[in-house]
C-alpha positions, 0 to 999 in steps of 0.5 A: 475487468479488474486490473491488478498491479504492484511494484516491480521490485517485488516477487509475488506469491503464486496465490497473490492474484487469486487472493485479491480476486477473491477479496474483490468478489466479496467487495466488488465496489472497492479497491483491494490492497495487501498493504496500505495506511491511513493519512494520519501517519503523515505528520499533521494530517487528521482528516474527518471520516465516518467513525462507524467504518472499520479501519484496518490496523497494521500488524507488525511482523513481530506479532505474526507468529507464523511468519516469525517461525518461517523467518527463523527457519530461513535464517537458520538454513542460511547459516549453511548455504552459500546461495541464501534463501529469501525471506518468506512471504507474509500472509497477515498484514492487518488485524483487523482487516478494514478500510485504509486511505492509501493503498501501497503498490508494494503489496499489490492493488486491485482496481476496476475501470471507474474506480479512479477520478479522471484527474488521475492523469494530472499528477504534479511533476514534483511528486511523480514517484508518489503514485500510490498516494495520488491514485488513492486520493483519486479513488477517494475523489471518485467515491471508491473506498479502499479495503485492506486485505490480508493477502500475501505481501510480496517479498522485495528483491535484493536490488530493491535497495539500490537507488530506492525511490523512497531515499530520493530527494526532490527540490530539497524535499525527502519522501516524508516532506513530499508526502505531506506536500502532496496531501496538502495539495490534494486537500486544497485542490480536490477537497479529499482527506479534508480535516475537520 
């Protein structure tokens, strides 16, 4: 039985879960995510990987013409409203779809029992808020691949910016420093995302 989860500061599209279940039906042995990235985006980390694997390429919203048109309409209508309309949902997040190293809860994630290694419960205290990075590493440790799906990217609620975790500093380390710390820990302790 699949488990679908996402960040609690997001509003999901009505077809969000249906889309993820459909993607999972095509790739039943993989985690499915609507947002994700490769660890190369974390400074200094270059893991070796199978060069034949199709890697997902994030599609910046500037190239998503349908989204840009919906967004322009929303901004225009907001000129005449006191109750502002929210940003529209994005549909195409990757071009092409493919594999990523890290799933992000902000877009939604589908996993199944057995997809994560048992060490998933051993998250170091300092990086408790980096659960996406940690669980993705535990999927890799278990041999489960992560597929970046072109599903709906849920909108953030207005309150998402208030005391956001991505702005937090722990032990003098900001989010980027903590990401790098955690990736190095994962490499050393579990030999996941090893560099060549």
